N, C-alpha and C positions, 0 to 999 in steps of 0.2 A: 504494500500500500504506500502510495506516495505521501511524503510528509510536506505539508504546505504551511509555511509560517505567515500568519496575518499580523502585520505590524500596524499599530494605530496610536493615536494621540499625538505626542510630539510638542516641541517648543515652537508653537505657532499661534497666531491669532485665530486660526481655524481648527484648533484642538478639538472643540466640541463637534464640529462638522465631521472631522475624521472619525470620531467615535460612532457617530450615526451611520457613516458609510460602512465602517467595519461591521456593525451589526448586520447589515444587509448582505455583505460579502460572506460572513460566517454562515448566515442562514441559507445562502445560495449555494454553498459548497456541499457537494454530495458526500456525506460522512461515510457512505459505504465504499467510496473510492479513495477518499483522502483522510489521512490523519491530520487534524488541524491543530497547529501550535500557535497559541495566542500570545503575542508579545505587546505589552502596553508601555508607552513612553510617557512619563509624567511631564507636566509643564516645566519642571526643573531639569528635565533631560535624563532622568533615571529610567533604565530599562528593566522590565520585570517579565518573567514568564508567569502567566496567570491562568488559573482554571476558571476564571469568572464567566458567568453566563451572559447572554446578550443584554438582559435587563440591567445587570451591574455595569456593563460596558457603556450602555446608553446613558445611564445616570451619572457615571463617574465613580460609583461606589466600588468599582473593581480595585481601586488603589488601596482600599482599606482591608482587603482580604489578608488574613494573617499567614496564609499559605503561599502568598506571592514569593517568588524567588528571583533574586537579582540575576540578570542575564546580560550577555553582550555578544556581538558578532565579531570575532577576531579577524584581523586582516590576513591571517595565515590561511592559505588556500587548502592546506592539508586537513584542516578541521572540517571544512565544508559544512558549516552549520553554526550553532550557538554554543556558548559556554554557560552553564547554569551553576550558580554558586549556592552552597549550603550555608548553614549558620556559622560554620567554622571557616568560611571562605575557601572551601575546597571546591574545585571546579569539575564538572562532568560535561563531556561533549555530547551534543545531540545533533545528529545529521539532519540537514534541511535540504529537500530536493528542489524547492522553488519558493520564492518569497513574493507575497502580494503586499506591497507597501501602500497601505490605505492611509496615506499621509498627504496633507494639503498644506500649501504655503511654505514658509521658510523652513529649512532643514528637513523637508519632506519631498518636495517636487522640484527643488532647485539644483539638483545634481549632487548635493553633498552626500546624502545617504546612498545614492546610486553609486557613487565612487567607492564607498565602503563595500557594497555588494560586489563590485567589479574586483576589488582587491581580494575578497574572500572567494571569488570565482563561484558564486552561487547564482543560478538563473533567477531573474526577477521580472515581474510584470511591469510593462511600461517603457517609455523611452529611456535612452542611456544618458550618460553624464552630460555630453555636449548639448543634446536636444533639450534635456531638462533645464539646464542652466540658461540656454538661449530662450526657451519658452517662458521661463519664469521672469526674465528681464525683458519687459515689453519693448525697451529701446532697441535691443539686439534683434528681437523678432521683427521690428519695423525695418531694420537694415536688411535682413535676409529676405523678407517678403518684397522689399523694394527692388530686389533683383529679378522679380517676376513681373508679369504684366498685370498683376491683380491690383485693383484700386484699393487704396487705404486712405485714411484721414491724414491731412496735413498735421505736422507735429514739430515740436522742439523739445530738447532735453535740457533740464537745469540740474546742475550738480550743487550739492549743499555748500561746498567750500566756495564755489564761484558766487553763490547767492549771498553768502556771508560777506564776501569781499566786495562785490559789485551789485548790491541789491537793486538799485534803480535800473542799472543796465540790464540785468537779467529779467526784471519785470517788463522792460520795454521789448526784450527779445520774445518773451512769452506773448505779449500783446500783438506782436507782428506775425504770430503763427499762422493766422488766417487773414493776412493783409489787414489787420486791425479790426476784423469783424468779431462780434460777440454773438452768442455765448461761446465759451471755451470749456473744455473738460480737463480737469486737473486730477492726476492720480499718481500714487507711488509707482515707480517703474517696476518694482519687483514684489508687489503685494497681490494676493489673490482675493477672489470674491468681492472685488470693488471696495476693499477696506481702504479707508482714507481718501476716497474719491469725492470730488465736488464738481458741481456745475457752477460756472462763473458767468453771471449775466451782466455784471457791472464792473468797471475797472477797479472800483474801490474794494471789490471782493477778492481780487486776484491774489494779493499779498497774503491774506489770511489762508486762502485755499492752498497756496504753495507751502506755507509754514505747517499747515495741518498734514499735508502729504509727507513732509519731511519727518514726521513723527514715526513713519513706518519704513522709510528708506532714505538713503543718502542721494538718490537720484529720482527726479520727478519728471513725469511726462505731461506735457501740455498739448492738447489735441484740439483740432477743429471739431466742433460739435456736429455730429451727423444725426439728422432727424430721420428716423426710419423705423421700420419694424425689426425686432431683434430675432435673427435666425441662427439656428445652431445645427451642426451636423456632427454625427459620431463617425469616427474613422477607426477601422479595425484591420490589422494586418501588419506584416513586416515589409517585405520587398514588393509585394503586390497588394497594397491596401485597398479596401473597399469602403465606400461611403454609405451611410444609412440614408433614409428619407430625411427631409428637412423638417425641423421642429421650430416652433415659435415660442418666445417668451412673452407672456402677457403680464407685465409687471404691475403690481399694486402701487408702487412708488413712481416717482418721476423718472428714475432709471433703476436698473436692476442691481442695486447695491446689496451689501450683506444683509441688511435689515429686511429689504423687500424679498430677498431670496429665501431666508431661513426663518424669519420671525413674523412675516405677514401672510396669513392664510389666504388672502385675496389674490396673491400672485398665482398664476397658472401657466401651464405649458400645454402645447397642443401640436399635433402633426399638421403641417401646412397642406391645404387642399384648394387654396383660392388664389394662387399666383400661377402664371403660365408655366407649363412643363419645361419650356426652354430655359426659363430663369431658375427653376429648381435644378435642372441639369447643370447650369452654370455654377450655382452655389456648391453643388456636390463635387463637381470637377475641380473647382477652386480649392475646396477643402482637401482633396487628395493631393493636389499640386503643392499646397502649403505644407502638408504633412511630410511629403517627400523632400521639399526644400529645406525643412528644418531637421531632416535626417531622423525623423521619429520612427518608432517601432511599437508594435503591440496595440496601443490605443492612444487616442487624443480626441478632444472635442474642439471643433473649429467654429468660431462665432463670426457672424456677419450682420450688417445692416442692409435692409432692402428699402430703398427710398421711394417717395411718391412718384418720382420720375423713372422708376424701374432700374435704378443703379444698384449693383451689388458691391458693397464696400466691406472689406475685411476689417474686423474688430480686433480679435485676439485668439490665441490658441491656449488650451488648457491641457497639459500633458498628463495630468492625473486627475481626470474629472471625477466628480462626486458619485457615490453610489447610494445616496440617501433615498428615502421614499419619494422625494420630489425631483431627484436628479434626472437631467435630460438624457445623459448617455445611455443608461440601461433602458429607459423608456423608449428611445428611438429604435434600439435593436429589438425590443419587444414588439414594437409596431411592425418590424420587418419579419416577425415570426420566430425570433431567437429569444427564448426565455433566459432568465438570469443564470440558472445552473449551466445551461449550454454555453452562454457567453463567457462565464468564468472558466469552463473547460477549455474554450478556445484561447483565452488569454494565457492560461498556463501552458498550453501546447506551443503557442507563439513564443513565450519566454524561453522555453527549453529549446525550441528550434533555433532561435537566435543565438543562444549560448553555444549550441553545437556548431552553428555556422561560424561564430567567432573563433572557436577552437580550431576549425579547419583552416581558416584564413588568417 
């Protein structure tokens, strides 16, 4: 029986979202085919092997279980798994066949933990170090997508040190992003789920929006505000990826930020059925092209705007999309006839296939 490690939590603003995703992943894995090893990471960064049930993981009560055992993944590839420590700090090795890192945001989908998995030579679900790092940093995503013919919003990048040294000059640079036109969208370059994002409709609001974004990252992205319907596509595969049908976000808020996504029950998602098939095909083809350009593997969710004048504009890519009850990635594949257990089987196979491919080449 294959041993699958599900890693959740982490030192991220999306810690709670990670736990919610992990619950659905654990429930979706076929326990007749897999041994499931649950590894929780606290907000302080401590790793524990836990026997917690899904209710305890969802609530965060898993951290209080007295039978939790401290664990780590050593970079030593001969271990090919985790070290589990007893009360006397004696370590026992446990082999892991594949890792599902159900981690969102910093230290989870930014290439850091993927680098650890690479050193340990353990197959893992999702894009590798390079794609994860570039996908997490939206400014680098912009540069890569800029090499394609795919339309994206005008933007500029502001670095914290430059802002501290030349505040007025950087504010002027930001205002010139869209030839002086407002509104603008300001967000941390490397934060997920629209954490720290702001819509700026007046010049007087820009400085505060930039300062707020700097709370989450040392680099801030200022973008032209694209008005349009929010479209998302799930991509699955390694070297021959496939795109799902197109989904739409119906946000209860002005834009689909963290609160609108996870705390407002009025936000909804749906499969698109009211735009021309040619435009749906364009969105899907663009998603696959971006997936390839970013050198992704396994899975990603690619987001677009569809404007009133029928333009398709790239928004961003999420290299480890959520698996919560409201997450679009599994919903889109379910709409394509692939249920969550089958989807997880595919992701595990893709991870092992890519690991084998890397060993050959």
